[in-house]
C-alpha positions as CSV (number, residue, x, y, z in Angstrom):
1,X,44.2,-149.9,-42.4
2,X,47.9,-149.4,-42.2
3,X,49.0,-150.2,-38.7
4,X,51.2,-147.0,-38.5
5,X,48.4,-144.8,-39.6
6,X,46.0,-146.4,-37.0
7,X,48.6,-145.8,-34.3
8,X,48.8,-142.1,-35.3
9,X,45.1,-141.7,-35.3
10,X,44.9,-143.4,-32.0
11,X,47.5,-141.0,-30.5
12,X,45.5,-138.1,-31.9
13,X,42.3,-139.3,-30.2
14,X,44.1,-139.8,-27.0
15,X,45.4,-136.2,-27.1
16,X,41.8,-135.0,-27.8
17,X,40.4,-137.0,-24.9
18,X,43.1,-135.6,-22.6
19,X,42.4,-132.1,-23.6
20,X,38.6,-132.4,-23.1
21,X,39.2,-133.8,-19.7
22,X,41.5,-130.9,-18.8
23,X,38.8,-128.5,-20.1
24,X,36.0,-130.1,-18.0
25,X,38.2,-130.2,-14.9
26,X,40.0,-126.9,-15.4
27,X,43.4,-128.6,-15.3
28,X,45.6,-125.9,-16.9
29,X,49.0,-127.2,-16.0
30,X,48.1,-130.7,-17.3
31,X,46.6,-129.2,-20.4
32,X,49.7,-127.2,-21.2
33,X,51.8,-130.5,-20.9
34,X,49.5,-132.1,-23.4
35,X,49.8,-129.1,-25.7
36,X,53.7,-129.4,-25.5
37,X,53.5,-133.2,-26.2
38,X,51.1,-132.9,-29.2
39,X,53.4,-130.3,-30.8
40,X,56.4,-132.6,-30.4
41,X,54.3,-135.4,-32.0
42,X,53.6,-133.2,-35.0
43,X,50.0,-132.4,-34.3
44,X,50.6,-128.7,-33.8
45,X,48.5,-127.6,-36.7
46,X,45.9,-130.3,-36.4
47,X,42.4,-128.8,-36.8
48,X,40.5,-130.9,-34.3
49,X,43.3,-130.6,-31.6
50,X,43.7,-126.9,-32.2
51,X,40.0,-126.5,-31.6
52,X,40.2,-128.5,-28.3
53,X,43.2,-126.3,-27.2
54,X,41.2,-123.1,-27.8
55,X,38.4,-124.5,-25.7
56,X,40.7,-125.7,-22.9
57,X,42.6,-122.4,-22.7
58,X,39.4,-120.4,-22.8
59,X,37.8,-122.3,-19.9
60,X,41.0,-122.1,-17.9
61,X,41.2,-118.4,-18.2
62,X,44.2,-118.2,-20.6
63,X,42.5,-116.4,-23.4
64,X,45.7,-114.9,-24.8
65,X,47.1,-118.4,-25.4
66,X,43.8,-119.4,-27.0
67,X,44.1,-116.5,-29.4
68,X,47.6,-117.4,-30.3
69,X,46.5,-121.0,-31.1
70,X,43.7,-119.6,-33.2
71,X,46.0,-117.1,-35.1
72,X,48.5,-119.9,-35.9
73,X,45.9,-122.2,-37.4
74,X,46.4,-122.9,-41.1
75,X,42.7,-123.8,-41.6
76,X,39.8,-122.9,-39.4
77,X,36.2,-124.2,-39.4
78,X,33.0,-123.0,-37.6
79,X,34.1,-124.8,-34.4
80,X,37.4,-122.8,-34.3
81,X,35.6,-119.5,-34.5
82,X,32.7,-120.4,-32.1
83,X,35.2,-121.9,-29.5
84,X,37.1,-118.6,-29.4
85,X,33.9,-116.6,-29.2
86,X,32.8,-118.7,-26.2
87,X,36.2,-118.1,-24.6
88,X,35.8,-114.4,-24.9
89,X,32.3,-114.5,-23.2
90,X,33.6,-116.9,-20.5
91,X,36.3,-114.4,-19.7
92,X,34.0,-111.5,-19.4
93,X,34.5,-109.9,-22.9
94,X,31.3,-110.3,-24.9
95,X,32.2,-107.4,-27.2
96,X,35.2,-109.3,-28.5
97,X,32.9,-112.2,-29.4
98,X,30.7,-110.0,-31.5
99,X,33.8,-108.5,-33.3
100,X,34.9,-112.0,-34.0
101,X,31.5,-112.9,-35.3
102,X,31.8,-110.0,-37.7
103,X,35.2,-111.2,-39.0
104,X,33.9,-114.7,-39.4
105,X,31.3,-113.4,-41.8
106,X,34.1,-112.0,-44.0
107,X,36.1,-115.3,-43.8
108,X,33.5,-117.3,-45.8
109,X,32.9,-119.8,-42.9
110,X,29.2,-120.2,-42.2
111,X,27.9,-119.9,-38.6
112,X,26.0,-122.8,-37.0
113,X,23.4,-122.9,-34.3
114,X,26.0,-122.6,-31.5
115,X,27.6,-119.6,-33.2
116,X,24.3,-117.8,-33.2
117,X,23.4,-118.9,-29.7
118,X,26.9,-117.7,-28.4
119,X,26.6,-114.2,-29.9
120,X,22.9,-113.7,-28.9
121,X,24.2,-114.3,-25.4
122,X,26.9,-111.7,-25.9
123,X,24.1,-109.2,-27.0
124,X,22.1,-110.0,-23.9
125,X,25.2,-109.4,-21.6
126,X,25.9,-106.1,-23.4
127,X,22.3,-105.0,-23.6
128,X,23.0,-104.8,-27.3
129,X,19.4,-104.8,-28.6
130,X,20.2,-103.5,-32.1
131,X,22.9,-106.1,-32.8
132,X,20.7,-108.8,-31.3
133,X,17.9,-107.9,-33.6
134,X,20.2,-108.1,-36.6
135,X,21.4,-111.5,-35.6
136,X,17.8,-112.6,-35.0
137,X,16.9,-111.4,-38.6
138,X,19.9,-113.6,-39.9
139,X,18.6,-116.5,-38.0
140,X,15.0,-116.1,-39.5
141,X,16.5,-115.9,-43.0
142,X,18.6,-119.0,-42.5
143,X,16.0,-121.0,-40.5
144,X,18.1,-121.2,-37.4
145,X,15.5,-119.4,-35.2
146,X,13.4,-122.6,-35.1
147,X,16.3,-124.5,-33.7
148,X,15.9,-125.0,-29.9
149,X,19.3,-123.7,-28.8
150,X,18.9,-120.5,-30.9
151,X,15.3,-119.8,-30.1
152,X,16.1,-120.1,-26.4
153,X,19.0,-117.7,-26.8
154,X,16.7,-115.2,-28.7
155,X,14.2,-115.3,-25.7
156,X,17.1,-114.7,-23.2
157,X,18.5,-111.9,-25.3
158,X,15.2,-109.9,-25.6
159,X,14.6,-110.6,-21.9
160,X,17.9,-109.2,-20.9
161,X,17.5,-106.2,-23.2
162,X,14.2,-105.3,-21.5
163,X,12.0,-106.4,-24.5
164,X,9.9,-109.0,-22.7
165,X,7.1,-108.8,-25.3
166,X,9.5,-109.7,-28.1
167,X,10.8,-112.5,-26.0
168,X,7.2,-113.8,-25.5
169,X,6.6,-113.7,-29.2
170,X,9.6,-115.8,-29.8
171,X,8.4,-118.3,-27.1
172,X,5.0,-118.6,-28.7
173,X,6.2,-119.3,-32.3
174,X,8.7,-122.0,-31.2
175,X,7.6,-125.4,-32.7
176,X,9.2,-127.3,-29.9
177,X,9.9,-126.1,-26.4
178,X,12.3,-127.7,-24.1
179,X,13.1,-127.2,-20.4
180,X,15.5,-124.2,-21.2
181,X,12.8,-122.5,-23.2
182,X,10.3,-122.5,-20.3
183,X,12.9,-121.5,-17.8
184,X,14.2,-118.6,-20.0
185,X,10.6,-117.2,-20.3
186,X,9.7,-117.6,-16.7
187,X,13.0,-116.0,-15.6
188,X,12.4,-113.2,-18.2
189,X,8.9,-112.4,-16.8
190,X,10.2,-112.5,-13.3
191,X,13.1,-110.1,-13.9
192,X,10.9,-107.7,-15.9
193,X,8.4,-107.5,-13.0
194,X,5.7,-109.5,-14.7
195,X,5.5,-112.0,-11.8
196,X,1.9,-112.9,-12.3
197,X,2.7,-114.0,-15.9
198,X,5.7,-116.0,-14.6
199,X,3.4,-117.9,-12.2
200,X,0.8,-118.5,-15.0
201,X,3.5,-119.9,-17.3
202,X,4.8,-122.1,-14.4
203,X,1.3,-123.6,-14.2
204,X,1.1,-124.2,-17.9
205,X,4.5,-125.9,-17.8
206,X,3.1,-128.3,-15.2
207,X,0.0,-128.9,-17.3
208,X,2.0,-130.0,-20.4
209,X,4.0,-132.3,-18.2
210,X,7.3,-130.5,-18.6
211,X,10.2,-131.5,-16.4
212,X,11.1,-129.0,-13.7
213,X,14.6,-128.3,-12.4
214,X,16.3,-126.0,-9.9
215,X,16.2,-123.1,-12.4
216,X,12.4,-123.4,-12.8
217,X,11.8,-123.4,-9.0
218,X,14.3,-120.6,-8.3
219,X,12.7,-118.2,-10.8
220,X,9.1,-119.1,-9.8
221,X,9.9,-118.7,-6.1
222,X,11.4,-115.3,-6.8
223,X,8.2,-114.3,-8.6
224,X,6.3,-115.4,-5.5
225,X,8.7,-113.3,-3.3
226,X,8.3,-110.2,-5.4
227,X,4.5,-110.5,-5.3
228,X,4.3,-111.5,-1.7
229,X,2.5,-114.5,-2.8
230,X,2.9,-116.7,0.3
231,X,0.0,-119.1,-0.7
232,X,1.6,-119.9,-4.1
233,X,5.1,-120.1,-2.5
234,X,3.8,-122.5,0.2
235,X,2.3,-124.7,-2.6
236,X,5.6,-124.8,-4.5
237,X,7.4,-125.7,-1.1
238,X,4.9,-128.5,-0.6
239,X,5.4,-129.7,-4.3
240,X,9.2,-129.8,-3.7
241,X,8.7,-132.0,-0.6
242,X,6.2,-134.4,-2.1
243,X,8.1,-134.6,-5.4
244,X,11.2,-135.7,-3.5
245,X,13.2,-132.7,-4.6
246,X,16.1,-132.4,-2.2
247,X,16.2,-128.6,-1.7
248,X,18.3,-129.3,1.4
249,X,21.3,-130.0,-0.9
250,X,20.4,-127.4,-3.5
251,X,21.6,-124.0,-2.3
252,X,19.9,-122.0,-5.0
253,X,16.4,-123.4,-4.4
254,X,16.9,-123.3,-0.6
255,X,18.0,-119.6,-0.9
256,X,14.9,-118.8,-2.9
257,X,12.6,-120.4,-0.3
258,X,14.4,-118.5,2.5
259,X,14.0,-115.2,0.5
260,X,10.3,-115.9,0.0
261,X,9.6,-116.4,3.6
262,X,11.7,-113.5,4.7
263,X,10.0,-111.1,2.3
264,X,6.6,-112.4,3.4
265,X,7.5,-111.9,7.1
266,X,7.5,-115.6,7.8
267,X,10.9,-115.8,9.6
268,X,10.0,-118.9,11.5
269,X,9.6,-120.8,8.2
270,X,12.7,-119.2,6.8
271,X,14.7,-120.4,9.8
272,X,13.2,-123.8,9.5
273,X,14.3,-124.1,5.8
274,X,17.7,-122.8,6.8
275,X,18.2,-125.4,9.5
276,X,17.6,-128.2,6.9
277,X,20.2,-127.1,4.4
278,X,23.2,-129.4,4.5
279,X,25.8,-127.0,3.1
280,X,24.7,-123.5,3.9
281,X,25.6,-120.9,1.2
282,X,26.5,-117.3,1.9
283,X,23.4,-116.3,0.0
284,X,21.1,-118.2,2.4
285,X,22.9,-116.7,5.4
286,X,22.6,-113.2,4.0
287,X,18.9,-113.5,3.3
288,X,18.1,-114.8,6.8
289,X,20.4,-112.3,8.6
290,X,18.9,-109.4,6.7
291,X,15.4,-110.7,7.3
292,X,15.9,-110.4,11.1
293,X,17.4,-106.9,10.6
294,X,14.3,-105.8,8.7
295,X,12.0,-107.2,11.5
296,X,14.0,-105.1,13.9
297,X,15.3,-108.2,15.7
298,X,18.9,-107.0,16.1
299,X,19.8,-109.6,18.7
300,X,19.1,-112.4,16.4
301,X,20.6,-110.5,13.5
302,X,23.9,-110.2,15.4
303,X,23.9,-113.8,16.7
304,X,23.4,-115.2,13.1
305,X,26.3,-113.1,11.8
306,X,28.4,-114.3,14.7
307,X,27.6,-117.9,13.6
308,X,28.5,-117.1,10.0
309,X,31.9,-115.7,11.1
310,X,32.6,-118.8,13.1
311,X,31.7,-121.1,10.1
312,X,34.1,-122.0,7.3
313,X,32.2,-119.9,4.8
314,X,34.2,-117.0,3.3
315,X,32.3,-113.7,4.0
316,X,32.1,-111.9,0.6
317,X,31.7,-108.3,-0.4
318,X,27.9,-108.6,-0.8
319,X,27.3,-109.7,2.8
320,X,29.8,-107.1,4.1
321,X,28.0,-104.3,2.2
322,X,24.6,-105.6,3.3
323,X,25.6,-105.8,7.0
324,X,27.0,-102.2,6.8
325,X,23.7,-101.1,5.3
326,X,21.9,-102.4,8.4
327,X,24.3,-100.8,10.8
328,X,23.9,-97.6,8.8
329,X,20.1,-97.7,8.9
330,X,19.9,-98.4,12.6
331,X,22.9,-96.2,13.3
332,X,24.7,-98.9,15.2
333,X,28.1,-97.2,15.8
334,X,30.0,-99.8,17.8
335,X,28.9,-102.7,15.6
336,X,29.8,-100.7,12.5
337,X,33.3,-100.0,13.8
338,X,33.7,-103.7,14.7
339,X,32.6,-104.7,11.2
340,X,35.0,-102.2,9.7
341,X,37.8,-103.8,11.7
342,X,36.7,-107.3,10.4
343,X,36.4,-106.1,6.8
344,X,40.0,-105.0,6.8
345,X,41.2,-108.5,7.5
346,X,39.3,-110.3,4.7
347,X,40.1,-110.1,0.9
348,X,36.7,-108.6,-0.1
349,X,37.0,-105.9,2.5
350,X,39.1,-103.7,0.1
351,X,36.3,-103.9,-2.6
352,X,35.2,-100.4,-3.6
353,X,31.6,-101.4,-3.0
354,X,32.4,-102.5,0.6
355,X,34.4,-99.3,1.2
356,X,31.5,-97.2,0.0
357,X,29.1,-99.1,2.4
358,X,31.5,-98.4,5.3
359,X,31.7,-94.8,4.3
360,X,27.9,-94.6,4.2
361,X,27.7,-96.2,7.6
362,X,30.0,-93.6,9.3
363,X,28.1,-90.8,7.7
364,X,24.7,-92.1,8.7
365,X,26.0,-92.6,12.2
366,X,27.0,-89.0,12.4
367,X,30.7,-89.7,12.4
368,X,31.9,-87.2,9.8
369,X,35.6,-87.2,10.8
370,X,35.9,-91.0,10.5
371,X,34.1,-90.8,7.1
372,X,36.5,-88.1,5.9
373,X,39.5,-90.2,7.0
374,X,38.2,-93.3,5.2
375,X,37.4,-91.4,2.0
376,X,40.9,-89.9,1.9
377,X,42.5,-93.4,2.4
378,X,40.3,-95.3,-0.2
379,X,42.6,-97.1,-2.7
380,X,40.0,-96.5,-5.5
381,X,36.9,-94.3,-5.7
382,X,34.1,-94.5,-8.1
383,X,31.1,-92.1,-8.7
384,X,29.2,-93.8,-5.9
385,X,32.1,-93.0,-3.5
386,X,32.0,-89.3,-4.3
387,X,28.2,-89.2,-4.2
388,X,28.0,-90.9,-0.8
389,X,30.5,-88.3,0.7
390,X,28.7,-85.4,-0.9
391,X,25.3,-86.6,0.3
392,X,26.9,-87.0,3.8
393,X,28.1,-83.4,3.9
394,X,24.7,-82.2,2.7
395,X,22.9,-84.0,5.4
396,X,25.3,-82.7,8.1
397,X,24.5,-79.1,6.9
398,X,28.0,-78.8,5.4
399,X,26.8,-77.4,2.1
400,X,30.1,-75.6,1.2
401,X,32.1,-78.8,1.8
402,X,29.6,-80.7,-0.5
403,X,30.2,-78.0,-3.2
404,X,34.0,-78.2,-2.8
405,X,33.9,-82.0,-3.1
406,X,31.6,-81.9,-6.1
407,X,34.1,-79.6,-7.9
408,X,37.0,-81.7,-6.8
409,X,35.4,-84.8,-8.1
410,X,35.4,-83.4,-11.7
411,X,39.0,-82.4,-11.4
412,X,39.7,-86.0,-10.5
413,X,38.2,-87.0,-13.9
414,X,35.1,-88.6,-12.3
415,X,31.9,-87.4,-14.0
416,X,28.9,-86.8,-11.8
417,X,25.7,-88.7,-12.5
418,X,22.1,-87.7,-11.9
419,X,22.3,-88.9,-8.3
420,X,25.5,-86.8,-7.7
421,X,23.6,-83.7,-8.9
422,X,20.8,-84.6,-6.6
423,X,23.2,-84.9,-3.7
424,X,24.8,-81.5,-4.3
425,X,21.4,-79.8,-4.7
426,X,20.3,-81.3,-1.4
427,X,23.5,-80.0,0.2
428,X,22.7,-76.5,-1.1
429,X,19.2,-76.8,0.1
430,X,20.1,-77.9,3.7
431,X,22.6,-75.1,4.0
432,X,20.4,-72.3,2.3
433,X,22.8,-71.8,-0.5
434,X,20.2,-70.7,-3.0
435,X,22.4,-69.1,-5.7
436,X,24.8,-72.1,-5.8
437,X,21.9,-74.5,-6.0
438,X,20.4,-72.5,-8.9
439,X,23.8,-72.4,-10.7
440,X,24.1,-76.3,-10.5
441,X,20.5,-76.8,-11.5
442,X,21.0,-74.6,-14.5
443,X,24.2,-76.6,-15.4
444,X,22.2,-79.8,-15.1
445,X,19.4,-78.6,-17.3
446,X,21.9,-77.5,-20.1
447,X,24.0,-80.7,-19.8
448,X,22.9,-83.0,-22.6
449,X,24.4,-86.2,-20.9
450,X,22.0,-86.2,-18.0
451,X,18.3,-85.4,-18.0
452,X,16.8,-83.5,-15.0
453,X,14.3,-85.7,-13.1
454,X,11.3,-84.8,-11.0
455,X,13.6,-85.4,-7.9
456,X,15.9,-82.6,-9.1
457,X,13.0,-80.1,-9.5
458,X,11.8,-81.2,-6.0
459,X,15.3,-80.2,-4.6
460,X,14.9,-76.8,-6.1
461,X,11.4,-76.4,-4.8
462,X,12.8,-77.3,-1.4
463,X,15.7,-74.9,-1.7
464,X,13.5,-72.0,-2.7
465,X,10.8,-73.0,-0.2
466,X,13.2,-73.1,2.7
467,X,14.4,-69.6,1.8
468,X,10.9,-68.4,1.9
469,X,10.7,-67.8,-1.9
470,X,7.4,-69.6,-2.2
471,X,6.0,-67.9,-5.3
472,X,9.2,-68.8,-7.2
473,X,8.9,-72.4,-6.0
474,X,5.3,-72.6,-7.1
475,X,6.1,-71.1,-10.5
476,X,8.9,-73.7,-11.0
477,X,6.4,-76.5,-10.3
478,X,3.9,-75.0,-12.8
479,X,6.5,-74.5,-15.5
480,X,8.5,-77.7,-15.2
481,X,8.5,-79.9,-18.4
482,X,7.7,-83.0,-16.3
483,X,4.5,-84.0,-14.6
484,X,4.6,-82.9,-10.9
485,X,4.4,-85.9,-8.6
486,X,3.1,-86.2,-5.0
487,X,6.5,-85.7,-3.5
488,X,7.1,-82.3,-5.1
489,X,3.7,-81.0,-3.9
490,X,4.5,-82.4,-0.4
491,X,7.8,-80.5,-0.5
492,X,6.0,-77.2,-1.4
493,X,3.3,-77.8,1.3
494,X,6.0,-78.3,3.9
495,X,7.5,-75.0,2.9
496,X,4.1,-73.3,3.2
497,X,3.8,-74.6,6.8
498,X,7.3,-73.4,7.8
499,X,6.6,-69.9,6.6
500,X,3.0,-69.8,7.6
501,X,1.5,-69.2,4.1
502,X,-2.0,-70.5,4.8
503,X,-3.5,-69.4,1.5
504,X,-0.9,-71.1,-0.8
505,X,-1.0,-74.0,1.6
506,X,-4.7,-74.5,1.1
507,X,-4.2,-74.4,-2.7
508,X,-1.3,-76.9,-2.7
509,X,-3.1,-79.1,-0.1
510,X,-6.1,-79.3,-2.3
511,X,-4.0,-80.4,-5.3
512,X,-2.2,-83.0,-3.0
513,X,-5.4,-84.5,-1.7
514,X,-6.9,-84.8,-5.2
515,X,-3.7,-86.6,-6.3
516,X,-3.1,-88.8,-3.4
517,X,-6.3,-89.1,-1.2
518,X,-5.3,-92.3,0.6
519,X,-2.0,-91.1,2.0
520,X,-2.4,-90.1,5.7
521,X,0.7,-87.9,5.6
522,X,-1.0,-85.4,3.3
523,X,-3.9,-85.0,5.8
524,X,-1.5,-84.6,8.7
525,X,0.4,-81.9,6.8
526,X,-2.8,-80.0,6.2
527,X,-4.0,-80.4,9.7
528,X,-0.7,-79.0,11.0
529,X,-1.0,-76.0,8.8
530,X,-4.4,-75.2,10.1
531,X,-3.3,-75.9,13.7
532,X,-0.3,-73.6,13.4
533,X,-2.6,-70.8,12.2
534,X,-5.0,-71.5,15.1
535,X,-7.8,-72.8,12.8
536,X,-8.9,-75.6,15.2
537,X,-12.2,-76.3,13.5
538,X,-10.5,-76.9,10.1
539,X,-7.8,-78.9,11.8
540,X,-10.4,-81.1,13.6
541,X,-12.4,-81.5,10.3
542,X,-9.2,-82.8,8.6
543,X,-8.6,-85.2,11.5
544,X,-12.1,-86.6,11.4
545,X,-11.7,-87.2,7.7
546,X,-8.6,-89.3,8.4
547,X,-10.6,-91.3,11.0
548,X,-13.5,-91.9,8.7
549,X,-11.1,-93.1,5.9
550,X,-9.4,-95.3,8.6
551,X,-6.0,-94.0,7.5
552,X,-3.0,-94.5,9.8
553,X,0.1,-92.3,9.7
554,X,3.6,-93.9,10.4
555,X,4.3,-93.5,14.0
556,X,7.2,-91.3,15.2
557,X,10.0,-93.6,16.5
558,X,13.4,-92.7,18.0
559,X,16.2,-94.9,19.3
560,X,19.4,-94.7,21.2
561,X,22.3,-97.2,21.6
562,X,23.5,-97.7,25.2
563,X,26.1,-100.3,25.9
564,X,25.7,-101.9,22.5
565,X,21.9,-102.3,23.2
566,X,19.4,-100.3,21.1
567,X,16.4,-98.9,22.9
568,X,13.3,-97.8,20.8
569,X,10.7,-95.3,21.9
570,X,7.4,-94.2,20.4
571,X,5.6,-90.9,21.2
572,X,3.9,-91.3,24.6
573,X,5.7,-94.6,25.1
574,X,5.5,-95.8,28.7
575,X,6.7,-99.4,28.2
576,X,10.4,-99.0,29.0
577,X,11.3,-100.3,32.6
578,X,13.0,-96.9,33.3
579,X,10.0,-94.8,32.2
580,X,9.5,-93.2,35.7
581,X,13.2,-92.2,36.0
582,X,13.1,-90.9,32.4
583,X,10.2,-88.6,33.1
584,X,11.9,-87.4,36.4
585,X,15.1,-86.5,34.7
586,X,13.3,-84.7,31.8
587,X,11.2,-82.6,34.4
588,X,14.4,-81.7,36.1
589,X,16.1,-80.7,32.9
590,X,13.0,-78.5,32.0
591,X,13.2,-76.8,35.5
592,X,16.9,-76.1,35.1
593,X,16.4,-74.7,31.5
594,X,13.6,-72.4,32.7
595,X,15.8,-71.1,35.5
596,X,19.1,-70.8,33.6
597,X,17.9,-70.0,30.1
598,X,14.3,-68.8,30.5
599,X,13.1,-71.8,28.3
600,X,9.4,-72.1,27.6
601,X,7.6,-74.8,25.7
602,X,7.0,-74.3,22.0
603,X,3.3,-75.3,22.7
604,X,2.2,-74.7,19.1
605,X,4.1,-77.9,18.2
606,X,1.7,-79.9,20.4
607,X,-1.0,-79.3,17.8
608,X,-3.9,-80.0,20.0
609,X,-6.7,-77.5,20.9
610,X,-6.3,-78.3,24.6
611,X,-5.1,-76.5,27.8
612,X,-1.5,-75.3,27.9
613,X,-0.6,-77.8,30.7
614,X,-1.8,-80.7,28.6
615,X,0.2,-79.4,25.6
616,X,3.3,-79.4,27.8
617,X,2.7,-83.0,28.8
618,X,2.2,-84.0,25.2
619,X,5.5,-82.4,24.2
620,X,7.4,-84.1,27.0
621,X,6.6,-87.5,25.7
622,X,7.9,-87.0,22.1
623,X,10.0,-90.0,21.2
624,X,13.3,-88.1,20.8
625,X,13.0,-86.6,24.3
626,X,12.3,-90.1,25.8
627,X,15.4,-91.5,24.0
628,X,17.5,-88.5,25.4
629,X,16.0,-89.0,28.8
630,X,17.2,-92.6,28.8
631,X,20.7,-91.6,27.8
632,X,20.7,-89.1,30.7
633,X,19.4,-91.6,33.1
634,X,22.2,-94.0,32.1
635,X,24.9,-91.4,32.8
636,X,24.9,-89.3,29.6
637,X,25.0,-86.1,31.6
638,X,28.1,-87.0,33.6
639,X,31.3,-85.3,33.0
640,X,33.4,-86.9,30.3
641,X,30.5,-88.2,28.2
642,X,31.4,-86.5,24.9
643,X,28.5,-87.2,22.6
644,X,24.9,-88.5,22.9
645,X,23.5,-89.8,19.6
646,X,19.8,-90.2,19.0
647,X,18.0,-91.2,15.8
648,X,14.4,-90.5,14.6
649,X,12.5,-91.9,11.6
650,X,10.6,-88.6,11.1
651,X,11.5,-84.9,11.1
652,X,12.4,-83.5,14.6
653,X,9.8,-81.0,15.8
654,X,10.5,-77.4,16.6
655,X,10.0,-77.7,20.3
656,X,12.3,-80.7,20.6
657,X,14.9,-78.8,18.5
658,X,14.8,-75.9,21.0
659,X,14.8,-78.2,24.0
660,X,17.9,-80.1,22.8
661,X,19.7,-76.8,22.0
662,X,19.1,-75.6,25.6
663,X,20.1,-79.0,27.0
664,X,23.4,-78.9,25.2
665,X,24.1,-75.5,26.8
666,X,23.3,-76.4,30.4
667,X,24.8,-79.8,30.4
668,X,27.8,-79.0,28.2
669,X,27.2,-82.2,26.3
670,X,27.1,-82.6,22.5
671,X,23.9,-84.2,21.1
672,X,23.8,-85.5,17.5
673,X,20.3,-86.2,16.2
674,X,19.6,-87.8,12.9
675,X,16.1,-87.3,11.6
676,X,14.4,-88.1,8.3
677,X,16.0,-85.1,6.6
678,X,19.4,-84.4,8.0
679,X,21.8,-84.4,10.9
680,X,21.7,-81.9,13.8
681,X,24.7,-81.4,15.9
682,X,23.7,-79.5,19.1
683,X,26.6,-77.9,21.0
684,X,26.7,-75.1,23.5
685,X,23.1,-74.0,22.7
686,X,23.6,-74.0,18.9
687,X,22.6,-76.4,16.2
688,X,24.7,-77.2,13.1
689,X,21.6,-76.6,10.9
690,X,21.5,-73.0,12.1
691,X,17.8,-73.4,12.7
692,X,17.4,-74.0,9.0
693,X,15.9,-77.5,8.5
């Protein structure tokens, strides 16, 4: 070979090697220098080097330059087209890849297996089932569907488009399956909720002697987590140890193990795995932190988060939102404020999703003014931002404000979704705005972009039921185009109790017990209706039925935060060290309210066919009263204490509602109580719900 020609070819290969190294290492500056050098050397239109440039610029995030290189090429082959398609997908624009695939078909260049694989991936990312099927058909006609890389992409595409059966069909007809084939199918089953099938496939994979990697274990452990299959999860954990798989250095597998143990309530094991991880990832931290929060161990939850903040790991938007969710659920006001202050200082703190979580936290802690201030200052709002704020107004009994914001949202060019409509309907219901609620419900039913769900009908039943229009509510349930679920009948039954309609209550209760005979809540609701009406024998019959079925209702629980410590109380709870003082101060408050306001117990809320004195004792130990009693013992009644905040997991009862109203008047203290339905702000003897809850 001519020595000069050999030298030119050698230079060309050197450039190719340099560009491929820059692509692999994401070295943009060096890659641009190589680009300049090869142009000077006369290789600016070389096909192979141009393809390498497209790959390099695509991987380094400079897709515009990659497109310029592609457009200037005198000749393009299948590698050129496929490289640019990959670049579009890598830079988050799968639609452009599909458009390029269409142009390629007109160019006369035939696609190869990687072209098909790339665009099947694009379809999966876009949930583009129809285009994915068309590409699948082309693959079948050309024989590419039997090529591993294409077959695997077909499985993945159908899985991501929610067509798990079609993915399984592809998996079954594949002549040869590699590790990616098995992983794609196991992951597909897991994501689709067919976790039992994922575990069966994992077992088959072992039987055929397939190699297992981190993706196999991660998907299978997630399947175990979703099923609560602790036995199978333990077996996989043991397999990892005996097989010498170092999950301590693999953050994905370690995170999946922690998630498994957390979801199965095995926090000791989760902590053990966590302690063995060499480089702890934010996902592992998040899983363990939230695990302690779900168990109600707030001290450990806060201590772990403190450790995370002191580590070198960057706290991301996901963990900030998750932490805010915990503070919102437990109504931890001070911790929530501290987290807000921390979020402002980190880059992810300005993410819209994080701002939405902070907004939700303030609203669920009863701090409406802070929420309004944050909402007005948000740099960007999405439909979730508006919906969270509308929901907050509704739960605070500010129905007119919820309506105003709903209308303002549309003027701001943000279209409401089905959840937003649900929020505004709830706002109307909690404020007794029947006509407005009917107007929005009618608008929803006539709007073709959103379909009314059972939950929307349930809101209307609640709206009519609270207003005492029980026949209209029943007619709406009977005429609705969707099948009535348990929740909607419970809503109607609750309205029957509020308005003392025993006959309709018996009819609705009968339907409810036929539909959902194992739910203790339904029996309690029926028992309460009979008790309210003084039908003690029927009440007792229902209660005996609950006992014979061994059903247990969720216990009422209230909590109050004092000096950054949360104190929980159950009905009749006598475990708190200050129980004696709590009872003393509650009796003192009762005495003062009788003398100053003429307060008498709402003994019907005791719901027991016993002597009046016993009923009074039962009412005194309701969980929300015990929580308030502790706040008063700890100085809540002193002058200058502005607000006492109490939270309950169930609906506040009528007697407690009257009691707190009276307490706010004689003590001149504001009480904010969040129950399962809404917020109650008690001030000067009045409640923000206007006795409509």
